[in-house]
Residue frames as a rotation matrix with the C-alpha (Angstrom) as fourth column:
MET 1
-0.816 -0.559 0.148 -259.37
0.537 -0.637 0.553 81.98
-0.215 0.531 0.820 -94.87
THR 2
0.018 0.832 -0.555 -261.62
0.239 -0.542 -0.805 84.95
-0.971 -0.118 -0.208 -95.36
SER 3
0.605 0.305 0.736 -262.80
0.757 0.066 -0.650 86.13
-0.246 0.950 -0.191 -98.74
GLY 4
0.973 -0.231 0.024 -260.57
-0.217 -0.941 -0.261 89.21
0.083 0.249 -0.965 -98.44
ALA 5
0.488 -0.840 0.238 -257.35
-0.020 0.262 0.965 87.28
-0.872 -0.476 0.111 -97.78
ARG 6
0.316 -0.491 -0.812 -254.52
-0.933 -0.315 -0.173 87.59
-0.171 0.812 -0.558 -100.24
ALA 7
0.978 -0.101 -0.180 -253.33
0.034 0.938 -0.345 84.56
0.204 0.331 0.921 -102.13
THR 8
0.506 -0.862 0.030 -249.86
0.038 0.057 0.998 83.43
-0.862 -0.503 0.062 -101.15
VAL 9
0.813 -0.340 -0.472 -247.29
-0.566 -0.278 -0.776 84.51
0.132 0.898 -0.419 -103.70
ALA 10
0.813 -0.578 -0.071 -244.56
0.580 0.814 0.016 82.00
0.048 -0.054 0.997 -104.39
SER 11
0.638 -0.657 -0.403 -241.19
-0.242 -0.667 0.705 83.31
-0.731 -0.352 -0.584 -103.32
LYS 12
0.899 -0.420 0.122 -238.37
0.225 0.205 -0.953 83.73
0.376 0.884 0.279 -105.81
PRO 13
0.208 -0.895 -0.394 -234.64
0.906 0.025 0.423 83.86
-0.369 -0.445 0.816 -105.34
ALA 14
0.995 0.063 -0.081 -233.06
0.037 -0.957 -0.288 87.29
-0.096 0.284 -0.954 -105.64
ALA 15
0.081 -0.982 0.170 -229.72
0.977 0.044 -0.209 88.38
0.198 0.183 0.963 -106.99
PHE 16
0.884 0.129 -0.449 -228.70
0.289 -0.907 0.308 91.56
-0.367 -0.402 -0.839 -105.19
PHE 17
0.207 -0.825 0.526 -226.09
0.880 -0.077 -0.468 93.75
0.426 0.560 0.711 -106.85
ASP 18
0.025 -0.339 -0.940 -224.03
0.388 -0.863 0.322 96.63
-0.921 -0.373 0.111 -105.65
ARG 19
0.912 0.398 0.102 -224.07
0.253 -0.348 -0.903 99.14
-0.324 0.849 -0.418 -108.53
ASP 20
0.737 -0.660 -0.149 -220.80
-0.650 -0.631 -0.424 101.07
0.186 0.409 -0.894 -108.87
GLY 21
-0.284 -0.926 0.249 -217.92
-0.931 0.328 0.157 98.71
-0.227 -0.187 -0.956 -109.53
VAL 22
-0.510 0.185 0.840 -220.18
0.032 0.980 -0.196 95.75
-0.860 -0.073 -0.505 -110.32
LEU 23
0.386 0.712 0.587 -222.68
0.711 0.176 -0.681 96.84
-0.588 0.680 -0.438 -112.97
ASN 24
0.889 -0.146 0.435 -220.93
0.215 -0.706 -0.675 100.03
0.405 0.693 -0.596 -114.01
VAL 25
-0.104 -0.994 -0.025 -217.40
0.689 -0.053 -0.723 101.34
0.718 -0.093 0.690 -113.75
ASP 26
0.592 0.264 -0.761 -216.92
0.787 -0.394 0.476 103.11
-0.174 -0.881 -0.441 -110.42
ARG 27
-0.184 -0.601 0.777 -215.91
0.693 -0.640 -0.331 106.68
0.697 0.478 0.535 -111.26
ASP 28
-0.820 -0.143 -0.555 -216.53
0.552 -0.459 -0.696 108.25
-0.155 -0.877 0.455 -107.86
TYR 29
-0.425 0.753 -0.502 -220.10
0.047 -0.536 -0.843 109.47
-0.904 -0.382 0.192 -107.45
VAL 30
-0.955 0.195 0.222 -221.55
0.247 0.118 0.962 108.36
0.161 0.974 -0.161 -110.80
HIS 31
-0.377 0.872 -0.312 -224.86
0.396 -0.152 -0.905 110.23
-0.837 -0.465 -0.288 -111.09
ARG 32
0.100 0.384 -0.918 -225.12
-0.705 -0.624 -0.338 111.44
-0.702 0.681 0.208 -114.69
VAL 33
0.882 0.325 0.342 -225.83
0.007 0.715 -0.699 109.42
-0.472 0.619 0.628 -117.82
ASP 34
0.764 -0.620 -0.180 -222.63
-0.380 -0.206 -0.902 110.67
0.522 0.757 -0.393 -119.46
GLN 35
-0.069 -0.795 0.603 -220.62
-0.998 0.058 -0.037 109.17
-0.005 -0.604 -0.797 -116.58
LEU 36
0.513 0.405 0.757 -222.11
-0.512 0.852 -0.108 105.70
-0.688 -0.332 0.645 -116.99
GLU 37
-0.174 -0.534 -0.827 -219.84
-0.905 0.418 -0.079 103.02
0.389 0.735 -0.556 -118.43
TRP 38
0.800 0.590 0.105 -221.17
-0.591 0.745 0.309 99.49
0.104 -0.310 0.945 -118.13
ILE 39
-0.185 -0.752 0.633 -219.01
-0.643 0.579 0.500 96.66
-0.743 -0.315 -0.591 -116.84
GLU 40
-0.517 -0.067 -0.854 -218.41
-0.797 0.401 0.451 94.26
0.313 0.913 -0.261 -119.70
GLY 41
-0.740 0.266 -0.617 -221.04
0.161 0.962 0.222 91.52
0.653 0.065 -0.755 -119.67
ALA 42
-0.917 0.388 0.095 -223.38
-0.217 -0.284 -0.934 93.27
-0.336 -0.877 0.345 -117.19
ALA 43
-0.136 0.922 -0.363 -226.45
-0.984 -0.169 -0.062 93.11
-0.118 0.349 0.930 -119.45
GLU 44
-0.148 0.008 -0.989 -225.72
-0.452 0.889 0.075 89.47
0.880 0.458 -0.128 -120.29
ALA 45
-0.924 -0.258 -0.283 -225.36
0.131 0.480 -0.867 88.62
0.359 -0.838 -0.410 -116.59
ILE 46
-0.673 0.734 0.091 -228.66
-0.543 -0.407 -0.734 90.30
-0.502 -0.544 0.673 -115.72
LYS 47
0.040 0.685 -0.727 -230.44
-0.960 0.228 0.161 88.53
0.276 0.692 0.667 -118.59
LEU 48
-0.569 -0.295 -0.768 -229.08
-0.124 0.954 -0.274 85.18
0.813 -0.060 -0.579 -117.36
LEU 49
-0.978 0.201 -0.060 -230.70
0.079 0.085 -0.993 85.89
-0.195 -0.976 -0.098 -114.01
ASN 50
-0.343 0.897 -0.279 -233.95
-0.869 -0.416 -0.268 87.08
-0.357 0.150 0.922 -115.58
ASP 51
-0.046 0.288 -0.957 -234.12
-0.764 0.607 0.220 83.91
0.644 0.740 0.192 -117.67
ALA 52
-0.692 -0.293 -0.660 -233.37
0.142 0.841 -0.522 81.74
0.707 -0.455 -0.541 -114.62
GLY 53
0.260 0.944 -0.204 -236.30
0.487 0.054 0.872 83.26
0.834 -0.326 -0.445 -112.68
TYR 54
-0.355 -0.452 -0.818 -234.31
0.933 -0.222 -0.282 85.42
-0.054 -0.864 0.501 -110.27
LEU 55
0.908 0.414 -0.067 -235.38
0.418 -0.906 0.064 88.83
-0.034 -0.086 -0.996 -109.09
VAL 56
-0.141 -0.952 0.271 -232.60
0.879 -0.247 -0.409 91.30
0.456 0.180 0.872 -109.88
ILE 57
0.876 0.463 -0.137 -232.28
0.452 -0.684 0.572 93.99
0.171 -0.563 -0.809 -107.24
VAL 58
-0.096 -0.896 0.433 -229.71
0.434 -0.429 -0.792 96.77
0.896 0.112 0.430 -106.97
VAL 59
0.858 0.211 -0.468 -228.74
0.513 -0.330 0.792 98.00
0.013 -0.920 -0.392 -103.50
THR 60
0.038 -0.858 0.512 -226.36
0.758 -0.309 -0.574 100.94
0.651 0.410 0.639 -103.65
ASN 61
0.157 -0.121 -0.980 -224.92
0.777 -0.598 0.198 103.43
-0.610 -0.793 0.000 -101.18
GLN 62
0.145 -0.057 0.988 -225.23
0.791 -0.593 -0.151 106.91
0.594 0.803 -0.041 -102.71
SER 63
0.132 -0.168 -0.977 -223.56
0.887 -0.421 0.192 109.17
-0.443 -0.891 0.094 -100.18
GLY 64
-0.783 -0.401 0.475 -223.12
0.598 -0.696 0.397 111.83
0.172 0.595 0.785 -102.89
VAL 65
0.171 0.909 0.379 -226.65
0.480 -0.413 0.774 112.95
0.860 0.050 -0.507 -101.97
ALA 66
0.748 0.085 -0.658 -225.66
0.660 -0.188 0.727 113.56
-0.062 -0.979 -0.197 -98.33
ARG 67
-0.214 -0.941 -0.264 -222.46
0.810 -0.321 0.491 115.20
-0.546 -0.109 0.830 -99.48
GLY 68
0.350 0.473 -0.809 -224.42
0.011 -0.865 -0.501 117.65
-0.937 0.166 -0.308 -101.64
LEU 69
-0.700 -0.711 -0.067 -222.86
-0.105 0.010 0.994 116.47
-0.706 0.703 -0.082 -104.91
TYR 70
-0.812 0.549 -0.199 -226.19
-0.194 0.068 0.979 115.54
0.551 0.833 0.051 -106.54
ASP 71
-0.397 0.757 0.519 -229.82
-0.886 -0.168 -0.433 115.05
-0.240 -0.632 0.737 -105.61
GLU 72
-0.385 0.321 0.865 -232.15
-0.065 0.926 -0.373 112.06
-0.921 -0.200 -0.336 -105.52
ALA 73
0.690 0.652 -0.314 -233.68
-0.326 -0.107 -0.939 113.05
-0.646 0.751 0.139 -108.87
ALA 74
0.084 -0.757 -0.649 -230.29
-0.996 -0.048 -0.072 112.46
0.023 0.652 -0.758 -110.52
ILE 75
-0.743 -0.310 0.594 -230.27
-0.411 0.911 -0.039 108.90
-0.529 -0.273 -0.804 -109.19
GLY 76
0.138 0.903 0.406 -233.75
0.043 0.405 -0.914 108.30
-0.990 0.143 0.017 -110.63
ILE 77
0.669 0.050 -0.742 -232.71
-0.681 -0.360 -0.638 109.62
-0.299 0.931 -0.207 -114.05
LEU 78
-0.374 -0.895 -0.244 -229.61
-0.928 0.360 0.102 107.42
-0.003 0.265 -0.964 -114.09
HIS 79
-0.649 0.164 0.743 -231.53
-0.157 0.927 -0.341 104.32
-0.745 -0.337 -0.576 -113.03
ALA 80
0.526 0.850 -0.034 -234.19
-0.148 0.052 -0.988 104.94
-0.837 0.525 0.153 -115.70
HIS 81
0.369 -0.496 -0.786 -231.41
-0.929 -0.205 -0.307 105.22
-0.008 0.844 -0.537 -118.29
MET 82
-0.702 -0.639 0.315 -229.93
-0.659 0.750 0.054 101.94
-0.271 -0.170 -0.947 -117.06
GLN 83
-0.161 0.738 0.655 -233.33
0.005 0.664 -0.747 100.25
-0.987 -0.117 -0.111 -117.38
ALA 84
0.716 0.427 -0.553 -233.76
-0.493 -0.251 -0.833 101.51
-0.494 0.869 0.031 -120.96
TYR 85
-0.135 -0.859 -0.494 -230.31
-0.987 0.161 -0.009 100.20
0.087 0.487 -0.869 -121.91
LEU 86
-0.766 -0.158 0.623 -231.05
-0.355 0.912 -0.206 96.83
-0.535 -0.379 -0.755 -120.34
ALA 87
0.252 0.943 0.219 -234.46
-0.146 0.260 -0.954 96.61
-0.957 0.208 0.203 -122.03
ALA 88
0.549 -0.127 -0.826 -232.75
-0.828 -0.216 -0.517 97.09
-0.113 0.968 -0.224 -125.38
HIS 89
-0.511 -0.783 -0.355 -230.64
-0.774 0.598 -0.207 94.04
0.375 0.169 -0.912 -124.47
GLY 90
0.092 0.683 -0.724 -233.60
-0.216 0.724 0.656 91.91
0.972 0.096 0.215 -123.34
ALA 91
-0.468 -0.333 -0.819 -232.81
0.703 0.421 -0.573 92.33
0.535 -0.844 0.037 -119.63
ARG 92
0.320 0.583 0.747 -234.26
-0.107 -0.761 0.640 94.15
0.941 -0.285 -0.180 -116.62
ILE 93
-0.913 -0.391 -0.119 -233.57
0.120 0.022 -0.993 95.11
0.390 -0.920 0.026 -113.05
ASP 94
-0.116 0.946 -0.303 -236.65
0.768 0.279 0.577 94.49
0.630 -0.165 -0.759 -110.94
ALA 95
0.902 0.421 -0.091 -235.89
0.378 -0.671 0.638 97.15
0.208 -0.610 -0.765 -108.33
PHE 96
-0.199 -0.911 0.362 -233.33
0.349 -0.411 -0.842 99.74
0.916 -0.041 0.400 -107.30
TYR 97
0.862 0.309 -0.402 -232.77
0.487 -0.282 0.827 100.67
0.142 -0.908 -0.393 -103.66
TYR 98
-0.052 -0.909 0.412 -230.32
0.434 -0.393 -0.811 103.33
0.899 0.137 0.416 -102.60
CYS 99
0.432 0.059 -0.900 -229.11
0.884 -0.227 0.409 104.89
-0.180 -0.972 -0.150 -99.39
PRO 100
0.490 -0.207 0.847 -228.61
0.375 -0.827 -0.419 108.67
0.787 0.522 -0.328 -99.67
HIS 101
0.990 0.033 0.137 -227.20
-0.110 -0.426 0.898 108.97
0.088 -0.904 -0.419 -96.14
HIS 102
0.106 -0.957 -0.271 -223.74
0.562 0.282 -0.778 109.52
0.820 -0.070 0.568 -94.74
PRO 103
0.508 0.174 -0.843 -222.94
0.859 -0.177 0.481 110.57
-0.066 -0.969 -0.240 -91.17
GLN 104
-0.329 -0.687 -0.648 -220.50
0.542 -0.699 0.466 113.25
-0.773 -0.198 0.602 -92.39
GLY 105
-0.101 0.378 0.920 -222.82
0.974 -0.151 0.169 114.59
0.203 0.913 -0.353 -95.07
LYS 106
-0.968 -0.245 -0.055 -223.27
0.249 -0.964 -0.093 118.31
-0.031 -0.104 0.994 -95.70
VAL 107
-0.403 0.907 0.125 -227.02
-0.381 -0.290 0.878 118.07
0.832 0.306 0.462 -96.39
GLU 108
-0.630 -0.001 0.777 -228.46
-0.775 -0.061 -0.629 117.99
0.048 -0.998 0.038 -92.88
ARG 109
0.348 0.887 0.305 -231.46
-0.897 0.409 -0.167 115.72
-0.273 -0.216 0.938 -93.49
PHE 110
0.820 -0.107 -0.562 -229.19
-0.220 0.847 -0.483 113.06
0.528 0.520 0.672 -95.03
ALA 111
-0.192 -0.963 0.187 -226.28
-0.517 -0.063 -0.854 113.45
0.834 -0.261 -0.486 -92.57
ILE 112
0.420 0.425 0.802 -227.26
-0.902 0.295 0.316 110.53
-0.102 -0.856 0.507 -90.37
ASN 113
-0.881 -0.454 0.131 -226.22
-0.454 0.890 0.038 107.04
-0.134 -0.026 -0.991 -89.41
CYS 114
0.146 0.982 -0.119 -228.88
-0.981 0.129 -0.143 104.70
-0.125 0.138 0.982 -90.72
ALA 115
0.042 -0.034 0.999 -229.66
-0.249 0.968 0.044 101.02
-0.968 -0.250 0.032 -91.08
CYS 116
0.910 0.387 0.148 -229.90
0.037 0.281 -0.959 101.23
-0.413 0.878 0.242 -94.88
ARG 117
0.503 -0.793 -0.343 -226.28
-0.852 -0.386 -0.355 102.18
0.149 0.471 -0.870 -95.52
LYS 118
0.841 -0.276 -0.466 -224.28
0.209 0.959 -0.191 99.03
0.499 0.063 0.864 -96.24
PRO 119
-0.860 -0.143 -0.490 -222.97
-0.184 0.982 0.038 97.13
0.476 0.122 -0.871 -94.38
GLY 120
-0.576 0.758 0.307 -226.38
-0.485 -0.015 -0.874 97.65
-0.658 -0.652 0.376 -92.78
THR 121
-0.866 0.267 0.423 -229.19
0.442 0.804 0.397 95.52
-0.234 0.531 -0.815 -94.14
GLY 122
-0.358 0.797 -0.486 -231.92
-0.069 -0.542 -0.838 98.16
-0.931 -0.266 0.248 -94.43
MET 123
-0.277 0.245 -0.929 -232.09
-0.937 -0.282 0.205 98.11
-0.212 0.928 0.308 -98.24
LEU 124
-0.854 -0.062 -0.516 -232.12
-0.219 0.943 0.250 94.31
0.472 0.327 -0.819 -98.26
GLU 125
-0.784 0.602 -0.150 -234.81
0.410 0.322 -0.853 94.25
-0.465 -0.731 -0.499 -95.58
GLN 126
-0.245 0.704 -0.666 -236.91
-0.534 -0.672 -0.513 96.73
-0.809 0.230 0.541 -97.56
ALA 127
-0.511 0.008 -0.859 -236.56
-0.816 0.308 0.489 94.57
0.268 0.951 -0.151 -100.67
ALA 128
-0.945 0.150 -0.291 -237.68
0.215 0.955 -0.204 91.53
0.247 -0.255 -0.935 -98.65
ALA 129
-0.531 0.793 -0.299 -240.72
0.175 -0.243 -0.954 93.50
-0.829 -0.559 -0.010 -97.47
ASP 130
-0.132 0.449 -0.884 -241.54
-0.772 -0.606 -0.193 94.58
-0.622 0.657 0.427 -101.04
TRP 131
-0.019 -0.004 -1.000 -240.89
-0.846 0.532 0.014 91.27
0.532 0.846 -0.014 -102.80
SER 132
0.854 0.263 0.448 -241.44
-0.456 0.794 0.403 87.64
-0.250 -0.548 0.798 -101.92
ILE 133
0.201 -0.916 -0.347 -237.79
-0.852 0.011 -0.523 86.56
0.483 0.401 -0.779 -101.69
ASP 134
0.968 -0.038 -0.248 -236.49
0.119 0.941 0.317 83.05
0.221 -0.336 0.915 -101.12
ARG 135
0.607 -0.765 0.213 -233.35
-0.787 -0.542 0.297 83.80
-0.112 -0.347 -0.931 -99.12
ALA 136
0.496 -0.419 0.761 -232.11
-0.041 0.863 0.503 80.18
-0.868 -0.281 0.411 -99.30
TYR 137
0.305 -0.338 0.890 -231.29
0.900 0.407 -0.154 80.64
-0.310 0.849 0.429 -102.99
SER 138
0.966 0.093 0.241 -230.55
0.168 -0.936 -0.311 84.37
0.196 0.341 -0.919 -102.97
PHE 139
0.138 -0.969 -0.205 -227.14
0.966 0.087 0.242 86.02
-0.217 -0.232 0.948 -103.09
MET 140
0.904 0.032 -0.426 -225.37
0.008 -0.998 -0.057 89.36
-0.428 0.048 -0.903 -103.29
ILE 141
0.272 -0.846 0.458 -222.56
0.951 0.162 -0.265 90.43
0.150 0.508 0.849 -105.58
GLY 142
0.990 -0.012 -0.144 -220.43
0.024 -0.970 0.241 93.38
-0.142 -0.242 -0.960 -104.56
ASP 143
0.478 -0.868 0.134 -216.96
0.281 0.007 -0.960 94.75
0.832 0.496 0.248 -105.03
LYS 144
-0.253 -0.539 0.803 -216.34
-0.611 -0.555 -0.565 95.78
0.750 -0.634 -0.189 -101.41
ASP 145
-0.873 -0.149 -0.465 -216.19
0.235 0.708 -0.667 94.03
0.428 -0.691 -0.583 -98.07
ILE 146
-0.771 0.633 0.076 -219.21
-0.449 -0.454 -0.770 96.04
-0.453 -0.627 0.634 -96.87
ASP 147
-0.082 0.742 -0.665 -221.31
-0.935 0.174 0.310 94.35
0.346 0.647 0.679 -99.57
LEU 148
-0.313 -0.111 -0.943 -220.30
-0.025 0.994 -0.108 90.92
0.949 -0.010 -0.314 -98.34
ALA 149
-0.994 -0.032 -0.103 -220.89
0.103 -0.015 -0.995 91.97
0.031 -0.999 0.018 -94.72
ALA 150
-0.431 0.900 -0.064 -224.43
-0.870 -0.433 -0.234 93.07
-0.239 -0.046 0.970 -95.65
ALA 151
0.002 0.395 -0.919 -225.04
-0.627 0.716 0.306 89.71
0.779 0.576 0.249 -97.36
THR 152
-0.676 -0.340 -0.654 -223.81
0.237 0.740 -0.629 87.81
0.698 -0.580 -0.419 -94.30
ALA 153
-0.943 0.329 0.047 -225.93
-0.186 -0.404 -0.896 89.92
-0.275 -0.853 0.442 -91.94
PHE 154
-0.148 0.921 -0.360 -228.96
-0.982 -0.181 -0.059 89.33
-0.119 0.344 0.931 -94.18
ASN 155
-0.121 -0.011 0.993 -228.21
-0.347 0.937 -0.031 85.59
-0.930 -0.348 -0.117 -94.17
ILE 156
0.962 0.274 0.011 -227.58
-0.087 0.344 -0.935 85.16
-0.260 0.898 0.354 -97.90
ARG 157
0.318 -0.876 0.361 -224.51
0.869 0.422 0.259 84.13
-0.379 0.232 0.896 -99.86
GLY 158
0.779 -0.155 -0.608 -222.13
-0.262 -0.961 -0.091 86.84
-0.570 0.230 -0.789 -100.99
ALA 159
0.424 -0.688 0.588 -219.57
0.882 0.461 -0.096 86.96
-0.205 0.560 0.803 -103.77
LYS 160
0.249 -0.441 -0.862 -216.88
-0.014 -0.892 0.453 89.56
-0.968 -0.101 -0.229 -104.26
PHE 161
0.732 0.072 0.677 -216.47
0.665 0.136 -0.734 90.81
-0.145 0.988 0.052 -107.82
ASN 162
-0.046 -0.784 -0.619 -213.35
0.099 -0.620 0.778 92.36
-0.994 -0.026 0.106 -109.31
ALA 163
0.846 0.496 -0.195 -214.03
-0.103 -0.207 -0.973 93.89
-0.523 0.843 -0.124 -112.73
ALA 164
0.244 -0.842 -0.481 -210.32
-0.952 -0.302 0.047 93.78
-0.185 0.447 -0.875 -113.60
THR 165
-0.753 -0.654 0.069 -210.06
-0.644 0.755 0.125 90.01
-0.133 0.050 -0.990 -113.22
ASP 166
-0.608 0.590 0.532 -213.57
0.192 0.759 -0.623 88.51
-0.771 -0.276 -0.574 -113.17
SER 167
-0.865 0.501 0.024 -216.25
-0.033 -0.104 0.994 87.90
0.501 0.859 0.107 -115.77
LEU 168
-0.605 0.702 0.377 -219.66
-0.736 -0.311 -0.601 88.92
-0.304 -0.641 0.705 -114.42
PRO 169
0.325 0.761 -0.562 -221.58
-0.876 0.467 0.125 86.41
0.358 0.452 0.817 -116.61
ALA 170
-0.196 -0.467 -0.862 -219.22
-0.081 0.884 -0.461 83.59
0.977 -0.021 -0.212 -115.52
LEU 171
-0.967 -0.130 0.218 -219.71
-0.211 -0.065 -0.975 84.55
0.141 -0.989 0.035 -111.86
ILE 172
-0.186 0.975 0.124 -223.48
-0.965 -0.158 -0.210 84.54
-0.185 -0.159 0.970 -112.31
ARG 173
0.268 0.256 -0.929 -223.36
-0.576 0.816 0.059 81.11
0.773 0.519 0.366 -113.94
ARG 174
-0.652 -0.564 -0.507 -221.41
0.102 0.597 -0.796 79.79
0.751 -0.570 -0.332 -110.93
MET 175
-0.877 0.306 0.370 -223.79
-0.469 -0.377 -0.799 81.42
-0.105 -0.874 0.474 -108.45
ILE 176
0.098 0.994 -0.038 -226.90
-0.965 0.086 -0.248 79.94
-0.243 0.061 0.968 -110.06
GLY 177
-0.132 -0.241 0.961 -225.27
-0.301 0.934 0.193 76.59
-0.944 -0.264 -0.196 -110.73
SER 178
0.858 0.464 0.219 -225.43
0.072 0.314 -0.947 76.64
-0.508 0.828 0.236 -114.52
GLY 179
0.755 -0.651 0.079 -221.78
0.080 -0.028 -0.996 76.64
0.651 0.758 0.031 -115.38
C-alpha cells in the first residue's frame, strides 16, 4: 500500500426508496412544497433505518422535467424541504437521485431513453459508485412493479408498498428484521 492510498471504508446496507407513493402521497408530478403530503409514518420509518445504520437513498423517476412541467431546480427545492422536515423529526435521507428523462418528453435534452429511468438501474448504480453499499443487506421499497424490477436487476431485495393498506414503519421493521 502506498502512502497515498485511501483507507477502505466499511460498506453499509442501503434502503432505497421510490419517492412518490412511498414517502409522499403521489399527486401526479409533485414538485412544489405545497403539494407535498407525507405518507403516514414516513419520518418514523426513515429514523428506524438511520438508527439501524442503514443508508437511506431516494431513487425517483421525475419525467415532469422532460415533459416541461417543472425544472430540476424545483426538485432540489422540494428535496431540501423534505430534508428539513425529516431533520425536525430526528431523521435524514442520505442522498436523492432522480431521473429527469422520458422518451416522449417535450424538452429535447431530456427526451431520451436512458439507463437511469426505472426499471433501469442507473440511479442505483450511481448510488453504489458514490457510497460504499453492502448489497447483501440492502433493499428497495417502491409502489410500482418498475421499482421491484429495478431492485431485482440491481440484485437487492424489493418490497412493494401500498399506502392504503400497509404501514411503512412496520414494513421497515420486517425488512431489517426487528419486528
